[in-house]
N, C-alpha and C positions, 0 to 999 in steps of 0.2 A: 206646376199647377196649370191645368188648361184654363183659358179665361172664355165667356160665353160671348164676349165682343172685344176683340181687341184692338180695335179701331176708334176706339175713343182717345187714344194715344194721339199727340201732334204730331205734326208732320215730320219734325226733326226725330223725334222717337222712331219713328214707322223706320226712318232711313238707317237708324242705329240697329233696329231688329233685323233690317235686311241685311246689312253686312256681317252683323255676326251669325246669321242663317244660313247664308249662302255659301258659308264655308265648309267644304266636304259633305254637303248635304245631299242627301240621294232622295228623291219622292217618285216611287216608280213601283210597277205591278211587278217586275221581274229584272232584279240586278244582273242576271245572266244572260239577258238579251243581247243580239247583236249590236255591235255600235252603230252609231248614226250614220247614213249614207245619204248624199246628196246626189242627184241626177238631174238634168235639164234638157226638155223636148220645146224647143221655140220658145215661147214667152213664159213656160211654166216651168217648176222644178218640183220635182217630188222630196221628202224628207223621210226617213223611215228608218227604224231601229231605235235602239235605246241612246238617250241623251248623257253622255259620259265627261268626265272632266277634260277639257281642250276642247270640245267641241264648238265653244262659242268662236274661238280662234280657225279652226279646220271652216267653219262657215265663211267666214272673212276672206279664207284663201279660195273657197270656191266661188264667190261672189266677185273676186278679184281676177278672174279668168277672162278671156277675150269672149264676148258674146254675152256675158251674164248679166251686163248692164240691161239687156233686153227682158229680164224676167219681170213679170207683175204678179204671178200667181204662184203660191207656194200650196202643194198637197201633200197633208199630214197623214202617216201612220205609224205611231210609235207608242210603246208602254210607257214614256214617261224616262225620268232619270236626275239628272243633276239640276237642281233650280237655278242654280246660277247662270249654267251656260245655256238654259232655255230660256232665260230672261235676256241675255246677250243678244240673242238669236231674235227674239221677239220685239227688242228694241232697233235692230237692224231693218228687220222686216218693216216697223212702222215707220222709220224714217224716209225708205224707200216708198212708201204711200201704197205699198203693195197688197194684195189679197191673200187670205189663207183661206184653204177647202179642209174639210174634214167629210169624208162619205161615212155614211151609215154603216156599210158593209164592210168596212174597215175598221179602226180604232184609234182615238188618241186619248190617251189616257194620263192623269196625273200631272208632272210637269210639261207634258205635250201640250195641255191646255193652255199653258202660260204663253207657247209658243203661236197657238191659236188666237188667242187674244191679242197678238200684235199685230194681226192683220188690220189695215185701215177698213177693210170691209171683210166680214166674216162668214163664208158659207157652210152651211150644215147641209147638205145634200142625201137623197136617199133614206130618209128618215121615216118613210111610212109607216114601217113595223118596229119602230122604236117606240119604248114606254118609260116613264120614270119608275127607275126601279133599283134596289140595293140587291146587288150580285147578278146572276144570270149571264147569259153566255156574252163573248166579247162582242162590241160593237158599237160604233159612234163615240161621241164624248163620256169621260168616266173621270170620276173625282173620287179623292179621298184624302185623309191625313197625312202629314209628313211622317217619314221614319227615317232611321240612321241604324247602322250596325251596332248590336250589344257591343259592350266591353271585350267581350271575348272572342269577338269576330265571328261567333256562330248564330245565324239569325239576323233578325230584325227587330226594331222596338219603335213606339211612339217618339216622335219628335215634335216637341211644341214650337221650337223657334223655327223648324222647318214648315210646319204647318202655317205658322204667322209669315214667314217669308213670300211662301206661294200666294194668299189672299192678299198680301201688301203689294205684290207684284200684278195681281189683277186690277186692283185701285191705280196703281201707277200707270198703267194699261188704260184707263178709263173704262175697264171692264168689270166694275164692282158687283154687277149683279152674278158673277161665279162665285164670289165669295163665299155664299151661302153653300154651295155643294161641298165645299171643301171638307165640312164637318160632319157630313151627312153620313160617312162610312168612315170605319176605324181603319188605321194603316194596311191591313191586311184584307180589305173587303174594296168594292167598288160601288160607287153610286152612279148609275148613268141616266143620263136625261133625255127627253123627247125632243122632236125638233120643235115643237111648239113652246116648250118650255124655255127652250135654250133663244127662242125669239121673243119671248115675251119678257126676259129678263137680259135683253141684250146681249147675251153671249155669243149668239150669232145673229148678224144683220140681214142675213136672208136664207130662205131652203131651198135656192135655186142655184144652177152653176154660175160661176162670173162670166 
């Protein structure tokens, strides 16, 4: 059963919900998207593709490379995916004190927005043409309810635990303003936000590059 405000629960219960929901939960617009890829250029790194199980560890391996310690900016372009792995990456970025960037001409959807929330500063750039809207073309930050596979393995279905886990992740990262957007679109749709809306709700901290 969906709850209009799942966050009246105490902090311990929140953590229980997170742990239950992160197990094999996928939140993304396309489960068939290519796997997550990491690349570095100077003090910035690009994270692109779908977030899949094991990508948290893959990110740790990427950051263990010689020279990776110079990274201070992560540029995101992803349709989402595994909430648990997205949160692992977001926590690591937050511990680094690094910035995250989403370009309005690219996209960061669903679980990718959890990674974006991990930035100590969060930059949402090239947003002049973006509007708050349900559906529409790809571009910018996109939010929706959680989903997982149907029991027969064909298609996807709404996941209350996945939705709760994603919203709890926003709160854990101190970006609770993003929580309201996770229920503005069904699991098979997308709610996109403008730069001003992201800034007003502290989802983004700047509309300029870092």
